[in-house]
C-alpha positions in Angstrom: 0.0 0.0 0.0 1.2 3.5 -0.9 1.4 5.5 2.3 1.5 8.7 0.3 -1.5 8.1 -1.9 -3.8 10.5 0.0 -1.6 13.6 -0.3 -3.7 16.7 -0.5 -3.4 18.5 -3.9 -3.1 22.2 -4.6 -4.3 22.9 -8.1 -2.0 25.9 -8.3 1.1 23.9 -7.4 3.0 22.0 -10.1 5.0 19.0 -8.9 8.2 18.9 -11.0 9.8 15.8 -9.5 9.3 13.5 -6.6 11.3 10.8 -4.9 10.8 8.5 -1.9 13.5 8.2 0.7 14.3 7.6 4.4 15.3 10.3 6.9 16.2 9.3 10.4 14.5 5.9 9.8 11.2 7.5 8.7 9.7 7.2 5.3 9.6 10.5 3.4 8.4 11.7 0.0 10.5 14.6 -1.4 8.6 16.8 -3.8 10.2 19.6 -5.9 7.5 22.0 -6.8 6.6 25.3 -8.4 4.0 27.7 -7.1 3.3 31.3 -8.2 6.9 31.8 -9.5 8.5 30.2 -6.4 10.4 26.9 -6.5 10.8 24.8 -3.4 11.1 21.3 -1.9 8.8 19.6 0.5 9.9 16.6 2.6 6.6 15.0 3.5 6.4 12.7 6.5 3.6 10.6 7.9 2.1 12.2 10.9 1.9 8.8 12.6 5.7 8.7 12.4 6.8 12.2 13.3 3.7 13.9 14.8 5.3 13.9 18.3 8.3 15.8 17.1 8.5 19.6 17.6 9.0 21.9 14.6 12.7 22.4 15.6 13.3 18.6 15.7 11.7 18.3 12.3 13.9 21.1 11.0 16.9 19.3 12.3 16.0 16.3 10.1 16.4 18.6 7.0 18.8 21.3 8.1 21.7 20.3 6.0 23.1 23.4 4.4 19.9 25.5 4.5 19.3 28.4 6.9 16.8 27.5 9.6 14.9 30.7 8.6 14.3 29.1 5.2 12.5 26.0 6.5 8.8 26.1 7.2 6.5 23.4 8.7 2.9 22.7 7.7 0.8 20.5 9.9 -2.5 21.2 8.2 -3.0 17.7 6.8 -4.6 15.0 8.9 -2.1 12.4 7.7 1.0 14.3 6.7 3.5 16.9 7.9 5.3 19.0 5.3 8.8 20.4 5.9 9.4 23.0 3.2 12.8 24.4 2.2 15.1 25.3 -0.6 12.9 28.3 -1.8 14.0 30.2 -4.9 12.3 32.8 -7.0 11.9 31.4 -10.6 13.3 34.1 -12.9 
């Protein structure tokens, strides 16, 4: 069963590339996306795996060469937590 099959979709976001991986022993889906002229990356975790972690702990999973100010967390989904980073304005 695909644990990421119920991802919420945003009709204004274009998924450019996605790849599954493991971060700190947790399944993760990395999505490279474009939204309104902004490029970014989301590391999407299952809430059942990482829901007990604080935002700072989640940022530590991803914080490899990116400023902590450039990492955002979205907990709006019932099943997923999005750690967003790598933002660039698409010229």
